[in-house]
C-alpha positions in Angstrom: 103.5 86.0 98.2 103.6 84.6 101.8 106.1 85.8 104.5 106.8 85.5 108.1 105.5 87.7 110.3 105.8 88.9 113.4 103.7 86.6 115.6 105.1 83.6 113.6 102.7 82.5 111.4 102.5 82.7 108.0 100.6 85.4 105.9 98.9 84.8 102.3 99.3 88.2 100.6 97.5 88.5 97.4 98.2 90.9 95.5 95.0 93.8 94.3 94.7 95.9 91.0 97.3 98.1 90.3 96.7 101.3 90.8 99.1 104.0 87.6 101.4 105.2 88.2 102.1 103.8 92.2 103.4 100.4 93.0 102.0 96.7 94.1 99.6 96.7 96.9 98.5 93.5 98.4 96.0 92.3 100.9 95.8 89.2 103.7 92.1 88.8 105.1 92.0 87.5 108.4 89.8 85.5 109.7 86.8 85.8 112.6 84.4 83.5 113.7 81.6 85.5 113.2 80.8 84.9 109.5 79.2 87.0 106.9 79.5 90.1 108.8 79.6 93.6 107.7 82.5 94.8 109.1 85.8 92.8 107.6 89.2 92.9 109.2 92.4 92.9 106.6 96.2 93.3 106.8 97.7 95.4 103.5 100.5 96.7 102.4 102.0 99.3 99.5 105.2 99.7 98.0 105.9 103.4 97.5 104.4 105.2 95.6 101.3 107.7 94.7 97.9 106.2 95.4 95.0 108.7 93.8 91.8 107.5 95.1 89.4 110.6 93.8 86.2 109.4 94.3 87.4 107.6 97.9 86.9 104.0 98.5 83.3 102.5 98.6 83.7 101.6 102.1 84.6 103.6 105.6 87.9 102.0 107.0 90.3 102.4 110.3 93.4 101.1 110.2 96.4 101.6 112.7 100.1 101.4 110.5 102.1 99.3 112.2 105.7 99.2 109.4 107.0 101.7 107.1 105.9 105.6 106.8 103.8 107.8 104.3 100.9 110.1 104.5 97.0 110.5 103.5 96.5 113.8 102.1 92.5 115.0 101.8 91.7 118.6 100.6 92.5 120.2 103.8 93.8 117.5 106.3 97.5 115.9 105.5 97.7 112.7 108.3 101.6 111.5 108.9 101.8 108.1 108.6 104.5 105.7 110.4 103.9 102.4 113.1 101.7 103.5 116.0 99.2 105.8 114.1 95.4 105.1 113.7 93.5 107.1 110.7 90.0 107.3 109.2 88.7 107.0 105.6 85.1 107.7 105.5 83.2 105.9 102.4 83.5 108.4 99.6 86.4 110.8 100.6 88.3 111.9 98.4 92.4 111.2 99.0 95.4 110.3 98.8 97.8 108.1 99.8 101.7 108.6 99.3 104.2 106.1 100.6 107.5 106.6 100.8 108.5 103.5 102.6 106.8 100.0 102.3 104.0 100.2 104.3 101.7 97.5 106.5 98.5 98.3 108.0 95.9 96.3 109.8 92.5 97.9 108.8 88.8 97.3 110.1 86.9 97.2 106.7 82.7 98.9 107.4 80.8 97.8 104.5 
């Protein structure tokens, strides 16, 4: 699935495994010149729905939302997501990602 981006380039969106009860999500790698490194850069987009991650993710991730709206729910904190918001997900911390409007983010993932 390719789509034009604001930069004028085309992004090769790849579908990710489905989450029960949620819409489709897609990821696109961002090429770097660093070769094999302990982090990666990626664009991500998700359709409206609720993405429950009871075991968190197997990596740390910091991202900035550049399109869409939603929220991250942790045990005792809710982070409203909209363009310009920067959020951090810590490895293994449970959360629920709720998307109200197709959401796109740019992420730095630390393995």
